[in-house]
C-alpha positions in Angstrom: 0.0 0.0 0.0 1.5 3.3 -1.1 1.6 5.7 1.8 3.4 8.9 0.9 0.8 10.5 -1.4 -1.1 13.5 0.0 -4.1 14.9 -1.9 -5.0 17.4 0.9 -7.6 17.2 3.6 -10.6 14.9 3.4 -13.6 17.1 2.8 -16.7 17.2 5.0 -18.7 15.3 2.4 -16.4 12.3 2.8 -17.7 11.7 6.3 -21.4 12.2 5.7 -22.4 8.6 5.1 -23.3 5.6 7.3 -20.6 4.3 9.7 -20.0 1.0 7.9 -19.3 2.7 4.6 -17.1 5.3 6.3 -15.2 2.5 8.1 -14.2 1.1 4.7 -13.5 4.5 3.2 -11.0 5.4 6.0 -8.7 2.5 5.3 -5.7 3.8 3.5 -6.2 7.4 4.5 -3.9 9.3 6.9 -4.7 10.4 10.4 -2.5 13.4 11.4 -1.7 15.0 14.8 0.0 18.3 15.4 -0.5 17.9 19.1 2.5 19.2 21.0 3.8 21.1 17.9 5.2 17.9 16.2 3.6 16.3 13.2 2.9 12.6 13.8 0.8 10.5 11.5 -0.2 7.1 10.3 -2.1 5.4 7.6 -5.4 3.8 8.9 -5.3 0.1 8.5 -8.0 -1.1 10.9 -11.5 0.3 11.8 -14.7 -0.7 13.5 -18.1 0.8 12.7 -20.7 1.7 15.4 -24.0 2.3 13.8 -25.9 4.4 16.3 -28.9 4.0 18.6 -29.9 0.6 17.2 -26.4 -0.9 17.8 -26.1 -2.4 21.2 -22.3 -1.9 21.1 -22.5 1.8 20.3 -22.1 4.4 23.1 -25.3 6.0 21.7 -27.3 2.8 22.0 -31.0 3.5 22.7 -30.5 7.2 22.0 -28.2 7.7 25.0 -26.8 11.3 25.0 -24.5 12.5 27.7 -21.7 15.1 28.0 -19.2 12.3 27.4 -20.6 11.2 24.1 -22.0 14.6 22.9 -19.5 14.6 20.0 -21.2 11.6 18.4 -24.2 13.8 17.8 -22.4 16.6 16.1 -22.2 15.3 12.5 -19.7 13.7 10.2 -16.0 14.8 10.5 -15.8 15.3 14.3 -13.5 13.4 16.5 -15.1 11.5 19.3 -12.5 10.6 22.0 -13.4 8.5 25.0 -11.6 7.3 28.1 -11.8 3.6 29.0 -10.7 1.5 31.9 -9.5 4.6 33.7 -6.3 4.6 31.6 -6.8 4.5 27.8 -8.0 6.9 25.2 -9.7 5.8 21.9 -10.4 8.0 18.9 -13.4 7.7 16.7 -14.4 9.5 13.5 -18.0 10.6 13.6 -20.2 9.6 10.6 -23.4 10.7 9.1 -25.3 13.9 9.7 -25.8 15.8 12.9 -28.3 14.1 15.2 -27.4 10.6 13.9 -24.9 9.4 16.5 -22.8 6.9 14.6 -19.0 6.7 14.5 -15.9 4.7 13.4 -13.3 3.6 15.9 -9.8 3.8 14.5 -8.1 0.6 15.7 -4.7 0.7 14.1 -2.3 2.8 12.0 0.7 2.1 9.9 3.0 4.8 11.5 4.6 7.4 9.2 5.7 10.9 10.3 7.2 11.6 13.7 8.4 8.2 14.7 10.8 9.5 17.3 8.0 11.5 19.0 5.7 8.5 18.9 8.3 6.3 20.4 9.0 8.8 23.1 5.2 9.0 24.0 4.8 5.2 23.9 7.9 4.7 26.1 9.2 1.3 25.1 7.3 0.0 22.1 9.3 -3.0 21.1 9.1 -2.6 17.3 7.5 -0.3 14.7 4.7 -2.7 13.9 3.4 -2.5 17.5 3.7 1.3 17.8 0.1 2.0 16.7 -1.3 -1.5 16.7 -4.4 -0.8 18.8 -6.8 2.1 19.6 -5.1 3.0 22.9 -1.6 2.6 21.5 -2.2 5.0 18.5 -3.8 7.6 20.8 -0.8 7.5 23.1 1.6 7.7 20.1 -0.2 10.7 18.5 -0.8 12.4 21.9 -4.6 12.2 21.6 -6.6 12.6 24.8 -10.1 13.7 25.9 -8.9 17.3 25.4 -9.2 16.6 21.7 -12.8 15.3 21.8 -14.8 17.3 19.2 -11.9 18.3 17.1 -12.8 19.0 13.5 -11.1 16.3 11.4 -11.9 18.1 8.1 -10.6 21.6 9.0 -8.9 21.3 12.4 -5.4 22.4 13.3 -4.4 19.8 15.9 -6.0 16.6 14.6 -7.2 16.0 11.0 -7.4 13.5 8.2 -5.5 13.7 4.8 -6.5 12.0 1.6 -4.0 9.5 0.4 -6.3 7.5 -1.9 -8.8 9.0 -4.3 -10.7 5.7 -4.3 -11.5 3.2 -1.6 -9.3 0.1 -1.2 -10.5 -2.8 -3.3 -12.8 -5.2 -1.4 -10.4 -8.0 -2.1 -7.7 -6.3 0.1 -10.1 -5.8 3.1 -10.8 -8.4 5.7 -14.1 -8.2 7.4 -15.2 -9.7 10.7 -16.8 -9.1 14.1 -15.7 -6.3 16.4 -13.4 -6.9 19.3 -14.2 -6.7 23.0 -18.0 -6.3 22.8 -19.3 -9.6 24.4 -21.9 -7.6 26.2 -23.7 -6.6 23.0 -25.9 -9.6 22.5 -26.6 -10.5 18.8 -24.6 -7.4 17.8 -21.4 -9.1 19.0 -21.2 -11.0 15.8 -22.0 -8.2 13.4 -19.4 -8.0 10.6 -18.3 -4.4 11.3 -14.5 -4.7 11.8 -12.5 -3.8 8.7 -8.8 -4.4 8.2 -6.2 -4.1 5.5 -5.6 -7.8 4.9 -1.8 -7.8 4.5 -0.9 -5.2 7.1 1.6 -6.2 9.9 0.3 -3.2 12.0 -3.1 -4.6 13.0 -4.3 -4.8 16.6 -5.1 -8.5 16.0 -4.7 -10.7 13.0 -7.1 -10.0 10.1 -10.5 -11.6 10.6 
């Protein structure tokens, strides 16, 4: 997968679609952080879609709306950052239009810019392939915290998305399977909403 192209920011219209479609579209695009004054970035290689109020695994299930998940309701292109287990941050890309609280969890990146800064933030990541191989790992590497919840990923300054590919990856190169760590979600546990670049060594877990 070619990773050095840059066709500018992803436009707002890119995000205004259902979460499953967005989860596929994001594969091969670049997540960029300028947090702390240093550019760090990676190519998205793994995502999970959370479809909104009908999805038992989504933070907005049943129409739940709280100060913690308010960004999910703001419309496509916002960052929704949540804190889990009292120690980890995870970043999501909000999908669809305002009022439809669906989002895509970014699960893994192929790291690109700012490797030294990412390594310093991670501490002792044993190898490059594990640097951003999980949602908490990539947030730590890019410096993403709850302070960046609600950032505008289309036009923002600290956290944004760049277009690397003008077209989505071919379906043959994308592995699809159930999401990870949602045993509580009943029938939704087995929904085929995890998407991964099939041959990437940077995934959080092997391709489904």
